N, C-alpha and C positions, 0 to 999 in steps of 0.2 A: 762478183756474185758469190754468195755464200751457199754451201751445200745443204745446210739444214733446212727442213721444211716444217711448217706448222699449220694447224687448222685455224681458219679465220672466218668469222661471220662476214657476210658480204652484202653490200648495198649497191646494186647496179643502178647507174644514173644516166641521164641524157646529157651529162656534162663531165668535164675532166677536172680532177683535183690534182694540183701540183703540190709538191712538198713545200711547207712553209706558208701555204695559202689557207685562208679561212673557208669553212663550209657551213652554211646554214641550211637546215632541212626542216620541213614540216612533216612529221611522221604521223600517219593516220591509218595505214593499212595494218590489219591484225598481225600479219607475218613480221612486219618491221617493228611493231610494238613488242612482239615476242622477242625479236632479235635484240632490241634495246634493253629489255628487261634482263636478258641473259648476259649481255656485254657489261652492264652496270654492276653485275655481281663479281666481275673479274678484276684483278689487280690493275691490269694495264688499261682497261676500258677502251679497247680499240676495235675497229672493224675495217674491212677493205672496201674501197670504192673503185669500180671499173666502169668504163664507158659501155653503154649498150650499143651493139652493132646494128641489130635489127629488133624491132618491137618497141614497147613503151615501158615507162617506169612503173605504171600501175597495172596490176593484174597478173603478172608473171608471163611465162612462155617466151621470154626474150632471148636473143642471142647476144653474147657478151664478148668483148675483147679480152685478151689474156694478160695484159699488163695494166697494173693499177697502182693505187697509193693507199697506204695505211692512214686511216683517219683516227685521230686521238680526241676523245670527247673532252670538251672544255666545260660545257654547261648543258643542263636539261631543264626546261620549264614546261609546266603543264598549262595548256590553254583550252579553250572550249572546243572540243571535238578533235583536237590534235595535240601533239607534243612538238615544241620548238627545240631543236637540237643544234648546238654550236660545236664544231670540231675544227681541228687543224691538221693539215696534211703532214705526214711524217715520211717514212721510208717508202721507196717504190718496191714493187714485188711483181713476180710473174706467177700466173696460175699454173700449178703442176697438174691438178685435176679438180674438176667440179664434183662436189658431193651432192647428196639429195637436198632439194630445196625445202623439204618438210622438217621442221616447221618454218624455217627461213633459209635463204640462200647461204651456203657455206662452201668453202673451197680449201684445198691443200695448196699452200703458197710457198714460194721461195723468195727471200729478200734479194733485191738487186743491189749491186755495189753502188756507192755514190758516184756521181759523174766525176771523171778525172779532171783535176785542176793542175795547171802548170803556170809558169811565170808570165805567160801572155794573157791569162784569164782576167786580171783586173782591168786591163785596157779594153779587152773584148766586151766585158760587162758594161763598161762606160759607153762604148759605142752602141751596143744593143739598147741600153737604157735610154740614150738620147733619141734613138730611132723610134722606140716604143712610145716615149712621152710625146714626141712630135706627131706621131700617128694618132694617139688619143686626142690631142688637141684638134687635129683635122676631123676626126670622127665625130666630135661633139657638135660640129656644125650640121651634121646630117642625121645622126642617130643618138639614142640614149645609150651611154656606156656605163658600166658598173663601177669604173674606177676613174678618179680625176687625174689629170696629167701631172699634178704636183703632189701626188700621194707619197708619203714617206715610206721608204723601204728599210729592211734590216741592214745593219752595218756589217753583219756576218757575211762573208763572201759566198760561202756555199749556199746559204739561204737566199741571198739577194739574187743569185743566178735564177733560181726558180720563181722568185717573186716578179722579176722583170718579165719572165715568160707568162706568169699568171695574170698580169694586168694588161697584157697586149690584147687588142680587139681582134681576135682571130676566131675562125670557126672551130668546131670541136675536133674535126679530123686533123687540122693543122696542129692543134694542141696535143692530140694524142701522139702524133708523130714526134713532137718535141719531148713528150714524156718518155719515149723509148730511147732517147739519146744516151750514148755511152760516155761521152766526154763533154766538158764545158764548151770546148771549141766547136764541136759538132752542133751542140744545142744552140749556141749563140749565133753562129754563122747562119744557121737555118732560120733562126728567129728574125734576124735582120732582113734576110731575103723575104720572109713571109710578111713582115710589117711594111716593107717597101712596096710589095705587091698590093697589100691592103690599102696603103696610102694612095696609090694610083687610083684604086677603085673609089675611094672616098672623094678624091679630087674630081673624078668624073661623075660623081653623084650616084654611084652604084653601090655605095657602102651597105645599104640595107640587105644586099645579097649575103653579106657575111654574118648577119645576125640570125643564127639558126637555132636558137634555144637559150635565150638569156633570161628566161623566167626563173624565179626561185625554184630549185628542185624540190619535188615533193616525194 
C-alpha cells in the first residue's frame, strides 16, 4: 500500500470492477455527465468505481464500500439521450474519506499495493482458470452469462489473475471479497472455493440465485 493520497471522481455502481477488466456504462444522470466532462479534461482521464452497499445507482443517497478500482477511460460516444463510456480497470484503492457529492461524487483515496505473486502463482492461476471455465460452461445451461468459457485472457500473469476472477459467474459480494485480496494465493484459493460452490448450485438448478445484477450498469 502506498502512503500518498489523491482526490478521485467516483462512480458508485451495483457491480464490481476488477483490474484488467472492461467496463461499459450508459451515462445519463446530470451529475455523472458533469463528472465525465471534468475527467475528460484531465491528463489521466480516470475515475473510481466502488460497489454500492445499500441504495441504487440512480438518484444518490447510497452507501458505498470503501475499496474500489480505478477506471481508465478508453472511449466515449454520444448517443441519443445518453453517453456510452468504455473504460478499463486499473489499480485498486481504498477510500480514505468521502468528499461532498456536489456536483458529483468524489473521494480522497489511497492506492493499494498489487497482489503479492510468488513461484506458486502460475500453477494456482491455471487451477483457478480451469475451475472458472468449467463453471461458466455449466452455468450456460441454466442462465445467461456475460463471458464465454473459451474467452481469451491476457498473457500477463498479474493481469490474468484478475481477469480469471472477472469472468467467474459469481455474485457481487463474492467479487468484492476477492477485490480485497492481499495476495494472489489468497485471491485464487478463494476464487476456486467460490466457483466450486457456484458449480454445485448450477448443477442443482439453483444458479439463478447467483445472478444478482448482471444488467449493463447505468
